[in-house]
N, C-alpha and C positions, 0 to 999 in steps of 0.2 A: 904701453903708456904713452910713448912719443906719438904713435899713430892716433891715439884717442885725442891727445892735445891738439894735433894738427887738424883733425876734423872739427874740433871745437873752435878752432881759429877761422878756417875758411868757410864753414857752413853758415855762420851768421852773415858773413859778407855776401855769400851767394843768396841768402834769404833777402838781403837788402836790395839786390838787383832784381830778384823775383818780385818783391813787393812794389818796386817802382814800375816794372812792366805791368803788373796787375792794375795799378792805379791808372796807367796810361790808357788801357784798353777797356776799362769797365764802362766807358761812356757809350760804346758801340751798341750793345743791346738796350741801354737806357734811351738812346736816340729813337729806337723803334717804339718804346713806351711813350715817349713824348709825342711822336707822330701819330700813333694808332689810338692811344687811350686819352692823352691830354689834348690831342688835336692841334698841336703846334704846326705852323706851316713848314714846308720842306726847306725853303731858303734859309730862314733863321736857324733851323736845326743844323743845316750844313755849315752855316757860318760859325755856329758854336763849336762844331767839330774842328773847323779849320783854325780857330783861335789858339788851339793847342800848339800850333806851329810857332806862334809868337813867343811862347816860352821855351819850346824845345830847342830852337836854334841857339839862342844865347846860352842855354844850359849845356848843350853839347860843346860849345866853343869855350865856355868859361870853366867848366868842371875840371878839366885837366890842370890848367894853370892855378886854379884855386887850391886844388889838392896838393900841388907842389909847394904852394906858399904856406898853407896852414895845416896840412896833413890830411891824409885820406879819411881817417876815421871822423874827424870833426866835420869835414865837408859832407860826407855821406850821411851822418846822423842829423845834421841840420836840414839836409834835403828831405830825409824821411819825415821829419817833423812838419815841414812845409807840405809834403804830400798828404799827410794825415789831415792837416788843417784844410787843404783844398777839397778833400773828399767830404769832410764834415760840412763844408760850405755848400757843396753840390747837393747834399741832402735837402737843402732848403729851396731847390730849384722850382718846384711846383708852386711854392708860395710867392716866389719872386724870380722871374726868368732871368733878370739881369745878372744874378749872381753867377750864372754859368759862364759869363764873359770874364769873370774874375777867376773862377775856379779852374777853368780849362787852361789858361796860360800858366797859372801857378803849378798845376799838375805837370804840364809840359816842361817847365823849367826844372822842377824837382826830378823828373824822369831823365832829362838830359844830363843833369849833374851826376845822378847816381849811375847811369849807364856808362859814363866816361870814368869818373873817379872811382866808383864801385867796381867797375870791371878791372881797372888797373890794380886796385887793392886786392881783389880776388886772385888775379894772376900772380901778384907778388907773394901773397900768402901761400899759394900753391907751390911756388918756387922755393920758398923757405922750408916747406915740408918735404922737399926732395922730389916734387912732381911738377917741374916747370911746364911740361907739355900739356898737363891737365887743366891749367888755368884758363886757357882760351876756350876749351870745350865746356868747362863749367860755366863760364860767363855766357856763352852762346845758349846753353840749355836753360840757365836761370832767366835770361832775358826772354827767350821764346816761350818758356814755360809760364812765366809771369804774364806775358801778353795773352796767351791762350787761356790760362786759368782765370784771369780777370774777366774776360768776356764770357766764358762759359758759366762761371759761377754767378756773375751778375745777371745773366740771362735766366738761369735757373731760379735764382731768388726772386727776380721780378715776375717770373711765370707762376710760381707756386706758393709764394708766401705773401703776407700782407705788406703794405707799404712798398710797392714796386719801385718807386723812385727814391725812397728813403733808406731802406734796409741795405741795398747793395753798396752804396758809397760809405755808409757807416761801418759795414763789415770790413771794407778796405781800410778805413781809418783805424779800426781796432788792430788789424793785421800790421799796419805800418808802425803803430805804437809798440806792439809786442816785439817786432824786429828791432825797433829803436832801442828797447831795453836789452835785447840779446847782443847787440853790437857794442855795448858799453865797455866790455873787458877784452875785446879783440885787439891784438897788438897793432900798433902803428907801424907801417912799413916805410914811410918817408917822414923823417923828423920835420916838424914845422919849421918853415923858413929855409929849408935846404934848397940851394940852387935858385933862389928867387931872382937875383939880379941877372943871372945868365938866361933864365928860362923865358922871361917875357920878350926880350928882343929876338931871341932864337925862335920863339913861337911865330912871330910875324915873318921872319925870314924864311922859315921852312914852308909856311903856307904859300908865300910867293913863289918859292922854288918849285913846288909841285904844280901849282896852278899855271905857271908860265910855260910849262912844257907843252909842245904842240899836241902830244898824245892825250893830255888831259882834256884839252878843248875839243879835239876831233874824235876821240874814241871813248873816253870815260864820261865826259859831260853829256853827250847826247843820250846816254842810257840812264842817267841818274833819275829823271822823272819817272821812269818805268818802275822803280823800286816800290814807291808808295802809291803810284797810280794802280799798280796791280793789286796790292793788298786792300786799298780803300775801295776800289770798285767791287772787289769780292765781298767785303763784309760791311761796307757802309751803304753803297749804292744798291746792290742787288736784293738783299733780303726784304726791304720794304716794298719793292716793286712786285714781289710774288707773295706778299703776306696773306692775300686772300686764299692761297693754295694750302696754307697751314693755319686754318682758323683756330684761334685760341692758343696757338703755340708760337706766335711771331717772335717774342723776346728770346725764348730758348732756341728757336731756329736760328736767329741772328747770332746768338752766342756760339752755337755749334758750327756755323759757317766760318765765324772768326777763328775758332780754335782749329778747324780743319785747314784753313788757309795758312795759318802760322806754323802749325806742326809740319805740314808738307814743306814749307819754306825752310824749316830747320833741317829736315831730313835730307833735302837735296843738296845742301851746301857742300858736302864732301865731293859731290859730282863736279861742282865748279872747280874745285882744287885739281881734280884729275884732268879736266878739260883745259885748264889754264896752260898757256904757252906764251913765252916771252916774245915770239916772232909772229904772233897772230892774235886775233881777238875772238877765237872760237868759243871761249866760255861766255863772253859777253854776247856774241851773236846768237848762241843757243838760248841764252836767257831772254833776249829780246824776242826771239821767235816764239818762245813759250808764252810771253805776255801778249803778243799779237794774237796767237791762237786762243788764249783765254778771253780776250776782248771779243773776238768773233763768236765764241760759244756764249758769252754773256749776252751779246745782242740777240742771238737766237733764243736764249732762255727767256729773255724779257718779251720778245715777240710771241713766243708760244706760251708765256705765263707758266713756266715749268719750274717747280722747286727742285726737281731732280737734276735738271740741267744747270741750275744755280750751283748745286754741289759739284757737278763736273767742272764748271767754270772755276770754282774755288780751288780745285786741285791744280788746274793749269796755271791759274794766276798765282797761287801759292808757290808753285815751282818756279815761275818766272821771278817772283819776288825774291826768293832765296838765292837763286842762281845769279840774278843781277847784283844783289847786295854783295855776295861773296866774290864774284868776279871783279867787281869794281874795287873792292878792298885789296885784292891781289894786285891789280894794276897800280893802285896808289903805293903799295909796298915797293914796287919797282921804281916809281918816280921819285921817291923820297929816300934820303940817306937813312940808315938804320936808326940813328938817334932821333930822327924827325918823324918816324912813322906814326907814333901815337897822335900827334897833332895833325898830320896829313889825313889820318882816318877821320878826325873830327871835321876837317874841311869837307871830306867826301860825304859824311853823314849829313852835314848841313846842306850840301847841294841836293841830296836825295829828298830833302824836305819839301821841295817844290811839288812833289806828287800828292801831298796832303791837300793841295788846292783843287784837285780833280773833282771831288764830290760837290764842292761849291760851284765850280765851273759848270758842271752838268746840271745842277739845280737851277742856276740862273738862266741857262740857255734852253731848258726843257720846253719853254713856251714856243720856241722857234722851230723845234724839230722833236721827233719822238726819241725816246731813250734808245731804242734799237739803232736808229740812224746815228745818234750821237756816239754810241759805243763803237759802231762800225767806223765812224769818222776818226775816233781815237786810234783804232787799229790801223787806219790808213796813214795817220801821222807817224805811228810807230814803224810802219813799213819804210817810210821815207828815212827815218832816223837809222833804221837797220841798214839800208842801202848806203847811206853816207858813212856809217861806222865801218862797214865792210870795205868800202873804197879806201878809207883812211888807215885801216888797221895795219897794212904792210908798208905804209909810207913813213909813218911817224913812230918808229920803234923806240923803246926806252933806252 
């Protein structure tokens, strides 16, 4: 009976994190539809993708303090309602392109709030049920599973059912509303208002404490753009460039590449834990090497117009994404005091958001050089960052 009750408590919280991830990544195959079927130009579509970052960063930074102030359940359920509304708005995109610039930041903000507040809620519910170690695993799988399922399902719906730009976002809106209802009776793990006065100044102090450490600037920060550079190159940049190799299947191919990238990213994260070492940066260096290799394979895939090589690049870039993310979080754990780690992780996630600018950067500069050259140039920049990180890794120890 107790076990059944515990599952009823944590499963809706996991579903909330899953639904937020779904909404965040459903745009990726839809972008292919906008490009290939609606004939929207590449630069505006890349800009639409990037506006997600404008909501994600404040969502990541504010989700934790807001959950401390008014409670995990209320914050998560409000964000789910916003996510559903944003998806419903996205369904009108083909009638009015400008709504995407409203929908995407709203989706990003909702996702950032749920990923922080919902992840904390899920970990605390798991701890209450006597499984403290399971909370982080459940949060990771719910997040990654939502990212992958959102892209894959949106791609399949856009490929094989009517209304390719309408049905996928409405499906997510329905999912978010169903999860909203399911979370109504889940227990609150932090009473509203608890620790408000201490939490806000402490949040600012701990951010400064982690950021001011030389290791953050010289080891952690140079690798942060690689997290989402790796993933967005894999599933935003590459699929449209080889769309003619999968005629009639471009949306579902985009969704499959997205799911492959993210699932590999989840699967390799335990490797980062095993590689992690306090007196070196071998986990981070391995991650950066995987990203560099993935960018070089990406350049070759575009040069040869090969869908198969895009899948190979997605595996390498997914591994780089997962390893970089996990290794950076481990570094932040060492730089912050135990009570400050949650907010230090939010700072790290915010720094990784710079990688979301990569598709827009490539789209804007595509007239000056070919995509293979631009991707090779990114790999060269990554190699410089790798060399600097390797040089600094044994000098600025935590």
